[in-house]
DOFI-867297 format. One record per residue (C-alpha): residue in one letter; x, y, z. Coordinates in steps of 0.5 Angstrom, whole numbers, padded with zeros to 4 digits, always signed. Each point is the difference from the previous one (the first is absolute). Layout:
! residues N
aXYZ;...
***
This chain:
! residues 247
m+0158+0138+0135;a-0006+0003-0003;l-0005-0003+0005;m+0005+0002+0006;l-0001+0007-0003;k-0007-0001-0001;s-0001-0002+0007;a+0004+0005+0003;t-0004+0005-0003;a-0007-0003+0002;k+0003+0000+0007;a+0002+0007+0000;a-0007+0002-0003;v-0004-0003+0005;r+0005+0003+0006;g-0001+0007-0003;s-0008-0001-0001;r+0000-0002+0008;q+0004+0006+0002;v-0004+0005-0004;t-0007-0004+0003;r+0003+0000+0007;a+0002+0008-0001;a-0007+0001-0002;i-0003-0003+0006;e+0004+0003+0005;w-0003+0007-0002;y-0007-0002+0000;g-0005-0002+0005;p-0001+0000+0007;d+0008-0002+0001;r+0002+0005-0004;p+0005+0006+0003;k-0003+0005+0004;f+0002+0007+0001;l+0001-0001+0008;g+0004-0007-0001;p-0002-0005+0005;f-0004+0005+0004;s-0005+0001-0005;e-0005-0005+0003;g-0006+0003+0001;d+0002+0007-0003;t-0002-0002-0007;p-0007+0002-0003;a-0004-0006-0001;y-0002+0003-0007;l+0008+0000-0002;t+0000-0008-0002;g+0007+0000-0004;e-0004-0001-0006;f+0004+0006-0004;p+0007+0001-0001;g+0003+0005+0005;d-0005-0001+0006;y+0004+0000+0006;g-0006+0001+0004;w+0001+0007+0002;d-0006+0005-0001;t+0000+0004+0007;a-0005+0005-0003;g-0005-0005-0003;l+0001+0003-0007;s-0001-0007-0003;a-0006-0002+0004;d-0005+0001-0006;p+0001-0005-0005;q-0001+0005-0006;t+0004+0005+0003;f+0006-0005+0001;s-0001-0002-0007;r+0001+0007-0002;y+0006+0001+0004;r+0003-0006-0002;e+0000+0002-0007;i+0002+0007+0001;e+0006-0003+0004;v+0002-0004-0005;i+0000+0005-0006;h+0003+0005+0005;a+0006-0005+0001;r+0001-0001-0007;w+0001+0007-0002;a+0004+0001+0006;m+0005-0006-0002;l+0000+0003-0007;g+0001+0007+0003;a+0006-0002+0005;l+0003-0003-0006;g-0001+0006-0004;c+0003+0005+0005;v+0007-0004+0002;t+0001-0002-0007;p+0002+0007-0004;e+0004+0002+0006;l+0004-0007+0000;l+0001+0001-0008;a+0002+0007+0001;k+0005-0002+0006;n+0003-0005-0005;g+0002+0005-0005;i-0006-0001-0005;p-0003+0007-0002;f-0007+0000+0002;g-0002+0008+0000;e-0003+0001+0007;a+0000-0006+0004;v-0003+0002+0006;w-0007-0003+0000;f-0004+0006+0002;k+0004+0005-0004;a+0000-0004-0007;g-0007+0002-0002;a+0002+0007+0000;q+0004-0001-0006;i-0006+0000-0004;f+0000+0007+0001;q+0007+0001-0003;d+0002+0002-0007;g+0000-0007-0004;g-0005-0003+0005;l+0001-0007+0004;n+0004-0006-0003;y-0002-0006+0003;l+0007-0003+0003;g+0003+0006-0004;n-0001-0003-0007;e-0005+0004-0004;n-0001-0006-0004;l-0004-0003+0005;v-0005+0004+0003;h+0001+0008-0002;a-0005+0003+0004;q-0001+0008-0001;s-0007+0001+0003;i-0003-0001+0007;l-0007+0001-0003;a+0001-0006-0005;t+0004-0004+0005;l-0006+0001+0005;a-0005-0002-0005;v+0003-0006-0002;q+0001-0002+0007;v-0007+0001+0002;l-0003-0003-0007;l+0005-0007+0001;m-0001+0000+0008;g-0007+0001+0000;a-0002-0005-0006;a+0005-0005+0004;e-0004+0001+0007;s-0007+0000-0003;y+0002-0007-0004;r+0002-0003+0007;a-0006+0003+0004;n-0005-0002-0005;g+0003-0007-0001;g+0003+0000-0007;a+0001+0005-0007;p-0004+0000-0006;g+0000-0006-0004;g+0000-0004+0006;f+0007+0000+0001;g+0001-0001+0008;e-0007-0002+0001;d-0001-0005+0006;l+0007+0001+0003;d+0002+0002+0007;s+0001+0007+0001;l+0006+0000+0004;y+0003-0007-0002;p-0002-0001-0008;g+0005-0004-0002;g-0001-0002-0007;a+0003+0005-0005;f+0002+0004+0006;d+0005-0006+0002;p+0004-0002-0006;l+0005-0003+0004;g-0005-0005+0003;l+0002+0002+0007;a-0007-0001+0003;d-0002-0007-0004;d+0002-0004+0007;p-0005+0002+0005;d+0005-0001+0006;t+0005+0004-0004;l-0005+0006-0001;a-0002-0001+0008;e+0007+0001+0002;l+0001+0006-0006;k-0006+0004+0003;v+0003+0000+0007;k+0007+0002-0003;e-0003+0006-0004;i-0004+0003+0006;k+0006-0001+0005;n+0004+0004-0005;g-0005+0005-0002;r-0001+0002+0007;l+0007+0001+0001;a+0000+0004-0007;m-0006+0004+0003;f+0004+0002+0006;s+0006+0001-0005;m-0003+0005-0004;f-0003+0004+0006;g+0007+0000+0003;f+0002+0003-0007;f-0005+0005+0000;v+0002+0003+0007;q+0008-0001-0002;a-0002+0005-0006;i-0003+0005+0004;v+0005+0000+0006;t+0006-0001-0004;g-0001+0002-0007;q+0004-0006-0002;g-0002-0007-0003;p+0000-0006+0003;i+0007-0002-0002;a+0003+0006+0002;n-0003+0000+0007;l+0003-0007+0000;d+0007+0002-0002;a+0000+0006+0005;h-0002-0005+0006;l+0005-0005-0002;a+0005+0005+0000;d-0002+0003+0007;p-0005-0004+0003;a+0000+0004+0007;g-0001+0007-0004;n-0005-0002-0005;n-0006-0004+0003;a-0007+0001+0001;w+0001+0002+0007;n+0005+0006-0002;y-0005+0003-0005;a-0006-0001+0004;t+0004+0004+0006;k+0001+0006-0005;f-0008+0001+0000;t+0000+0001+0008;p-0001+0007+0003;g+0006+0004+0000;n+0003-0003-0006;
***
Protein backbone atom coordinates (compact mmCIF):
# COMPACT_ATOMS: atom_id res chain seq x y z
CA UNK A 1 0.00 0.00 0.00
CA UNK A 2 2.82 2.38 0.90
CA UNK A 3 4.58 1.61 -2.38
CA UNK A 4 1.40 2.31 -4.34
CA UNK A 5 0.94 5.68 -2.60
CA UNK A 6 4.57 6.57 -3.17
CA UNK A 7 4.30 5.67 -6.85
CA UNK A 8 1.11 7.68 -7.28
CA UNK A 9 2.65 10.68 -5.56
CA UNK A 10 5.73 10.51 -7.76
CA UNK A 11 3.61 10.29 -10.93
CA UNK A 12 1.51 13.25 -9.81
CA UNK A 13 4.65 15.30 -9.12
CA UNK A 14 6.08 14.49 -12.55
CA UNK A 15 2.77 15.29 -14.25
CA UNK A 16 2.52 18.60 -12.35
CA UNK A 17 6.09 19.48 -13.29
CA UNK A 18 5.37 18.79 -16.95
CA UNK A 19 2.24 20.94 -16.84
CA UNK A 20 4.11 23.86 -15.29
CA UNK A 21 6.98 23.50 -17.79
CA UNK A 22 4.58 23.39 -20.73
CA UNK A 23 2.63 26.37 -19.41
CA UNK A 24 5.85 28.37 -18.94
CA UNK A 25 7.10 27.61 -22.47
CA UNK A 26 3.79 28.68 -23.99
CA UNK A 27 4.33 32.30 -22.87
CA UNK A 28 7.93 32.75 -24.04
CA UNK A 29 9.89 32.58 -27.26
CA UNK A 30 8.83 33.03 -30.89
CA UNK A 31 5.73 30.82 -30.54
CA UNK A 32 4.25 32.77 -27.62
CA UNK A 33 0.80 34.41 -27.98
CA UNK A 34 0.92 37.71 -29.90
CA UNK A 35 -1.28 40.78 -29.62
CA UNK A 36 -2.96 40.11 -32.98
CA UNK A 37 -3.12 36.36 -32.56
CA UNK A 38 -2.60 34.50 -35.85
CA UNK A 39 -2.46 37.83 -37.72
CA UNK A 40 0.70 38.98 -35.94
CA UNK A 41 3.14 37.56 -38.48
CA UNK A 42 5.34 40.37 -39.76
CA UNK A 43 3.94 42.90 -37.30
CA UNK A 44 6.09 41.94 -34.31
CA UNK A 45 9.25 44.06 -33.87
CA UNK A 46 12.49 42.10 -34.13
CA UNK A 47 13.67 43.38 -30.75
CA UNK A 48 10.69 41.78 -28.96
CA UNK A 49 11.83 38.18 -28.91
CA UNK A 50 9.66 36.80 -26.12
CA UNK A 51 12.53 36.68 -23.67
CA UNK A 52 10.64 38.54 -20.94
CA UNK A 53 7.25 37.82 -19.35
CA UNK A 54 4.25 39.63 -20.77
CA UNK A 55 5.84 40.23 -24.18
CA UNK A 56 3.02 40.01 -26.75
CA UNK A 57 5.04 41.65 -29.50
CA UNK A 58 3.17 44.97 -29.33
CA UNK A 59 5.19 48.18 -29.50
CA UNK A 60 3.72 50.34 -32.23
CA UNK A 61 5.39 53.46 -30.80
CA UNK A 62 8.83 51.86 -30.71
CA UNK A 63 9.29 52.67 -27.02
CA UNK A 64 11.31 49.50 -26.41
CA UNK A 65 13.62 49.68 -29.41
CA UNK A 66 16.53 50.83 -27.27
CA UNK A 67 17.64 48.03 -24.89
CA UNK A 68 18.37 50.38 -21.98
CA UNK A 69 15.04 52.15 -22.38
CA UNK A 70 13.26 48.81 -22.61
CA UNK A 71 14.94 47.60 -19.42
CA UNK A 72 13.95 50.78 -17.57
CA UNK A 73 10.35 50.65 -18.80
CA UNK A 74 10.06 46.98 -17.91
CA UNK A 75 11.19 47.67 -14.35
CA UNK A 76 8.82 50.62 -14.04
CA UNK A 77 5.91 48.54 -15.32
CA UNK A 78 6.48 45.70 -12.87
CA UNK A 79 6.80 48.06 -9.88
CA UNK A 80 3.66 49.97 -10.86
CA UNK A 81 1.81 46.69 -11.48
CA UNK A 82 2.58 45.48 -7.97
CA UNK A 83 1.45 48.76 -6.41
CA UNK A 84 -1.71 48.69 -8.52
CA UNK A 85 -2.58 45.19 -7.31
CA UNK A 86 -2.15 46.29 -3.70
CA UNK A 87 -4.05 49.50 -4.37
CA UNK A 88 -6.99 47.77 -6.05
CA UNK A 89 -7.27 45.36 -3.14
CA UNK A 90 -7.10 48.26 -0.69
CA UNK A 91 -9.82 50.17 -2.55
CA UNK A 92 -12.43 47.40 -2.58
CA UNK A 93 -11.75 45.60 0.72
CA UNK A 94 -12.92 48.36 3.12
CA UNK A 95 -16.14 48.82 1.15
CA UNK A 96 -16.81 45.08 1.13
CA UNK A 97 -16.22 44.87 4.90
CA UNK A 98 -18.45 47.87 5.61
CA UNK A 99 -21.12 46.48 3.31
CA UNK A 100 -21.17 43.27 5.34
CA UNK A 101 -21.66 45.04 8.66
CA UNK A 102 -18.08 45.41 9.88
CA UNK A 103 -17.57 48.88 11.45
CA UNK A 104 -14.91 50.61 9.47
CA UNK A 105 -15.22 54.37 9.80
CA UNK A 106 -14.93 55.85 6.31
CA UNK A 107 -14.71 52.96 3.85
CA UNK A 108 -14.50 54.82 0.55
CA UNK A 109 -10.86 54.82 -0.53
CA UNK A 110 -10.53 58.47 -1.61
CA UNK A 111 -12.27 59.75 1.52
CA UNK A 112 -10.59 57.53 4.12
CA UNK A 113 -7.41 59.60 4.42
CA UNK A 114 -9.34 62.72 5.44
CA UNK A 115 -10.16 61.05 8.77
CA UNK A 116 -6.71 62.00 10.00
CA UNK A 117 -7.91 65.62 10.25
CA UNK A 118 -10.84 64.70 12.48
CA UNK A 119 -10.79 64.73 16.26
CA UNK A 120 -9.15 61.51 17.38
CA UNK A 121 -7.30 61.00 14.11
CA UNK A 122 -7.41 57.97 11.82
CA UNK A 123 -7.70 54.44 13.19
CA UNK A 124 -6.57 51.63 10.90
CA UNK A 125 -9.41 49.13 10.37
CA UNK A 126 -11.40 51.24 12.82
CA UNK A 127 -9.21 50.07 15.71
CA UNK A 128 -7.01 52.61 17.49
CA UNK A 129 -4.89 49.79 18.91
CA UNK A 130 -3.54 48.96 15.44
CA UNK A 131 -2.52 52.27 13.86
CA UNK A 132 -3.66 55.52 15.46
CA UNK A 133 -2.52 58.31 13.13
CA UNK A 134 -3.10 61.87 14.33
CA UNK A 135 -0.56 63.93 12.41
CA UNK A 136 -0.44 64.15 8.62
CA UNK A 137 3.10 65.54 8.81
CA UNK A 138 4.34 62.63 10.93
CA UNK A 139 2.62 60.15 8.62
CA UNK A 140 4.17 61.78 5.56
CA UNK A 141 7.62 61.83 7.14
CA UNK A 142 7.48 58.15 8.08
CA UNK A 143 6.24 57.22 4.62
CA UNK A 144 8.95 59.19 2.85
CA UNK A 145 11.63 57.74 5.13
CA UNK A 146 10.55 54.11 4.82
CA UNK A 147 9.68 54.20 1.12
CA UNK A 148 12.75 56.23 0.28
CA UNK A 149 15.02 53.80 2.10
CA UNK A 150 13.39 50.74 0.52
CA UNK A 151 13.61 52.16 -3.02
CA UNK A 152 17.17 53.35 -2.43
CA UNK A 153 18.25 49.89 -1.30
CA UNK A 154 16.50 48.28 -4.25
CA UNK A 155 18.03 50.67 -6.78
CA UNK A 156 21.52 50.38 -5.27
CA UNK A 157 21.45 46.60 -5.07
CA UNK A 158 21.45 46.10 -1.31
CA UNK A 159 21.03 47.51 2.17
CA UNK A 160 23.64 48.32 4.84
CA UNK A 161 25.25 45.23 6.28
CA UNK A 162 25.16 43.40 2.97
CA UNK A 163 21.48 42.48 3.16
CA UNK A 164 20.05 41.91 -0.30
CA UNK A 165 23.33 42.20 -2.16
CA UNK A 166 23.70 40.33 -5.46
CA UNK A 167 19.93 39.85 -5.72
CA UNK A 168 17.82 40.69 -8.74
CA UNK A 169 16.17 44.09 -8.26
CA UNK A 170 12.83 42.85 -9.63
CA UNK A 171 12.75 39.22 -8.57
CA UNK A 172 15.10 39.00 -5.57
CA UNK A 173 13.90 35.70 -4.11
CA UNK A 174 15.78 34.57 -0.99
CA UNK A 175 14.40 36.23 2.14
CA UNK A 176 11.77 37.95 -0.02
CA UNK A 177 10.33 34.57 -1.02
CA UNK A 178 9.66 32.79 2.29
CA UNK A 179 7.25 30.33 0.65
CA UNK A 180 9.86 29.24 -1.87
CA UNK A 181 7.60 29.96 -4.85
CA UNK A 182 10.60 30.82 -7.03
CA UNK A 183 12.70 27.78 -6.19
CA UNK A 184 11.74 26.03 -9.43
CA UNK A 185 12.77 28.03 -12.55
CA UNK A 186 9.80 26.85 -14.62
CA UNK A 187 7.34 27.75 -11.87
CA UNK A 188 8.99 31.17 -11.52
CA UNK A 189 8.72 31.75 -15.27
CA UNK A 190 4.99 31.05 -15.18
CA UNK A 191 4.43 33.16 -12.06
CA UNK A 192 6.17 36.11 -13.72
CA UNK A 193 3.66 35.97 -16.56
CA UNK A 194 0.72 35.73 -14.15
CA UNK A 195 2.06 38.64 -12.13
CA UNK A 196 2.44 41.03 -15.06
CA UNK A 197 -0.93 40.05 -16.58
CA UNK A 198 -2.78 40.61 -13.30
CA UNK A 199 -0.74 43.75 -12.67
CA UNK A 200 -1.74 45.27 -16.01
CA UNK A 201 -5.40 44.56 -15.25
CA UNK A 202 -4.94 46.16 -11.82
CA UNK A 203 -3.45 49.31 -13.37
CA UNK A 204 -6.49 49.63 -15.64
CA UNK A 205 -8.71 48.99 -12.62
CA UNK A 206 -7.07 51.76 -10.63
CA UNK A 207 -7.49 54.15 -13.54
CA UNK A 208 -11.17 53.19 -13.62
CA UNK A 209 -11.47 53.80 -9.87
CA UNK A 210 -9.99 57.29 -10.33
CA UNK A 211 -12.42 58.18 -13.10
CA UNK A 212 -15.40 56.75 -11.20
CA UNK A 213 -14.47 58.75 -8.11
CA UNK A 214 -14.31 61.98 -10.10
CA UNK A 215 -17.52 61.37 -12.04
CA UNK A 216 -19.77 59.68 -9.46
CA UNK A 217 -18.22 60.61 -6.11
CA UNK A 218 -18.58 56.98 -5.00
CA UNK A 219 -16.36 53.99 -4.41
CA UNK A 220 -16.02 51.02 -6.79
CA UNK A 221 -18.33 48.71 -4.84
CA UNK A 222 -21.08 51.34 -4.61
CA UNK A 223 -20.74 51.93 -8.35
CA UNK A 224 -20.95 48.21 -9.03
CA UNK A 225 -24.05 47.83 -6.88
CA UNK A 226 -25.72 50.76 -8.63
CA UNK A 227 -24.91 49.32 -12.06
CA UNK A 228 -26.20 45.85 -11.16
CA UNK A 229 -29.42 47.37 -9.79
CA UNK A 230 -30.03 49.40 -12.97
CA UNK A 231 -27.65 48.45 -15.81
CA UNK A 232 -29.42 50.66 -18.35
CA UNK A 233 -29.47 53.72 -16.12
CA UNK A 234 -26.08 53.44 -14.41
CA UNK A 235 -23.31 52.93 -16.92
CA UNK A 236 -20.35 54.80 -18.40
CA UNK A 237 -22.28 55.91 -21.47
CA UNK A 238 -25.03 57.63 -19.52
CA UNK A 239 -22.51 59.39 -17.29
CA UNK A 240 -20.51 60.50 -20.32
CA UNK A 241 -23.54 62.04 -22.03
CA UNK A 242 -24.07 64.28 -18.98
CA UNK A 243 -20.94 66.18 -19.98
CA UNK A 244 -22.03 66.83 -23.58
CA UNK A 245 -23.10 70.37 -24.62
CA UNK A 246 -26.68 71.12 -23.67
CA UNK A 247 -26.76 68.85 -20.58
